[in-house]
N, C-alpha and C positions, 0 to 999 in steps of 0.2 A: 504494500500500500504506500503510494507516494504522498508526500506532504509538502505543501507550499505555505510558508509562513506569510500571512498578510494581516493587515489591520482588521479586515473584515472577519477573519478567522478568530482573532483575539476578541473582537466585539461579541461574537457568538459565544465564546468561552466565558466572557464576563457575564453575559445574560444567563448562561448555564449555571455559573456559580451563584448568581443572585437568587435564582430559583431554589437553591439549596442553602442559602444564607451562609456562605462560606467564603472567606476572603483569603486571597493568595497574593503575596508580594515576592518578587523575584529580582535578584541582582544578576544580570546576564552579561555574557561576552559572546564572541563568535559572530558568525554571519548574520544572525538575527539583529544584532545591534546595527550593523551597517545597512541592512535592509530597511529597518524601521526608521532610521534617521536619514534615509535618502542618499547614503553614500555608495550604495551598491544597487545596480539595476537588475542583476540576475537574482535567481531564486535561492532560498536557503531552506533546508528540509527540517531543521529542528531548532530548538531554543536551548542554549547551553547556560544553565544556571550555576553560579558559583556560590549562591546561598543554598543551604541545605533544604531539601524539600521533605516535609513531614509525610508520614505514611498515609494519612487521611487525604492529604493533597494529591499524593501520587495516585491514589485510588480514583479520585475524581478526574484527574488528567487522563487516566486510562479509560474511564467510563465515557468521557467526552470523545476520545479518539475512536472508540467503537461506534458511537453515534455518527461521527463524521466520516468513518471509514478511512482513517489515517493511521500512521504509525503510532503505536501505543507509547513510544518513547519520544514523542514529538516535543515534550518538555522533559528535560532530564538534568541531573546534577552531577553527571560523570566528569565534566570538565574541571570541577572544583578540586578534586583530589590530585589532578595532574599539575595544577598551576599555583596552588596555595603558597608553596615555598618560594615562588618567583615574584609574587606581588609585593608592592611596597607596604610598609606598616600603615595601618588605618584604612586598608582597601575597602572595608565594608561600610565606611561612613564618610571618608574624606572625598569631597567634591563629586559625590554621586549625583546623578540627575535623572529625572523621570522622562522616559521615552514612550510610555503608554500609560494612560490613566483612565481606568474604568471605575465603576462603583465598587466592584469586588475584586478586580484584578489590577495590580499596579506593577509595572516593570521599570526597573532602573538600569542605568549603565554606570560603570565605575568611572573614575577620573580618566582623563585622556592618557596619563602616564600608565595607569594600570591596564587600560584597554590596549595600548601599544605593547605592553609587556605580554599580555595574553596572546597577541598576534605574533610576537616574536617566538613565544613558546610553540604555537601552532606551526609557524614557518619551519622551525628546527625539527619538530616532530614529523612533519610531512615532507621533510627533505627539500625545502625550497619550492613549495607549491605556488604556481602562478597566482592563484586567487588570493593567497595570503600576502604576496607582494603587492598586489593591487589594493588590498584593504589597507596595508600600511601606507601606501602612497596617498590614499584618499583621506587619511587623517591630517595630512599637510602640516605636521608639527615642525617646529623650528629645529635646526640642526643641533642646537644645544640640548633640546629635550630628547631628540633621537639618541644622541650619544650618551646622555645621562641614563636612559633606559637600557641601552645596550650594555653599558658598564655594570649596571645593577644586575642585569640578566647574567652576565659572565661571572660575576662574583657568586651568584647563586648556583650557576652551572658547575663551577669549580667545587663548590661544597657538595653537590649532589651527584656528580659524575667523575669518574677517573679520567675518561677520555672525552674531552670537550673541544678538541681541535676541529672536528668536523662541524660542530655547532658554529664555531667562529667563521668557518668558510662560508656557510650559508648566510650568516649575518653580513659578511662582506658583500654578498650579492644584494642583500636588502639595502645596504648602504649605497651601492651603485644605483639601484632602482630609485632610491630617495633622491640622490644628487641629480640623476637624469631628469626626474620629474621637476625638481626645482629649476633647472636650467630651461626646461620646456616652458614652464610657467612664466619665465622671464623673457620669452620670445627669442631664445638663442637659436632656435631652428632645429633642434634635435627631434628625431622621430620618437614615437612611443617606445618605452622600454620593453624589450622582449627578452626574458631571462635566458642566458645560455646554459649549457650543461655546467653543473657546479665545478667540475674538474678543470674548466677553463680559467678559473680564478685562483691565483696563488694565495696562500695564507697570509703573505706579507703585504697584501694589497692595502690594508689599513692597519693601524697600530694597535688594534684591540688585543693582539696576542701578547702585548707587553703589560697589560693591566694586571 
């Protein structure tokens, strides 16, 4: 069963929750954030919550999915376990903002820094996926913020993995994509970034390996 996350789907879920007098609040990352905030034109198939979903809420999510004939895991909290260690302190409260507000369903996104960190995690986990690069570009953060988040990620990566060199190679590609996008926005005349195979990039392309 395929799922496409739309505002209309969330509005129906909000009505479903209202009929059962049950409120759900979610802090989410992933493609749904980019879709709901207009940063991504393409579809996304699920909502990745980094706030823990209680069992009663999970049951209602599943019940609604059956009614709608969509994937029962269309809202899930699997992403949280993978990225908790990489987010900055205060991620659950600092600079969070509402991206969907219903009577019984409220969805938040984290700060831009933590949203970028979540995408860096996804980029490394999916070995340089094009969509993750595009999502990072769409955030249009300053170079200072980009490097701040990369440095934080690498510190956490060193703590959590013995071999983190491959992660830095993928991040070098993200850095290239970021710079390419900034130049294009300044009308330098470069074409859209198309990521090459990761092995075309040397680890020494940027200075992150010295952090």
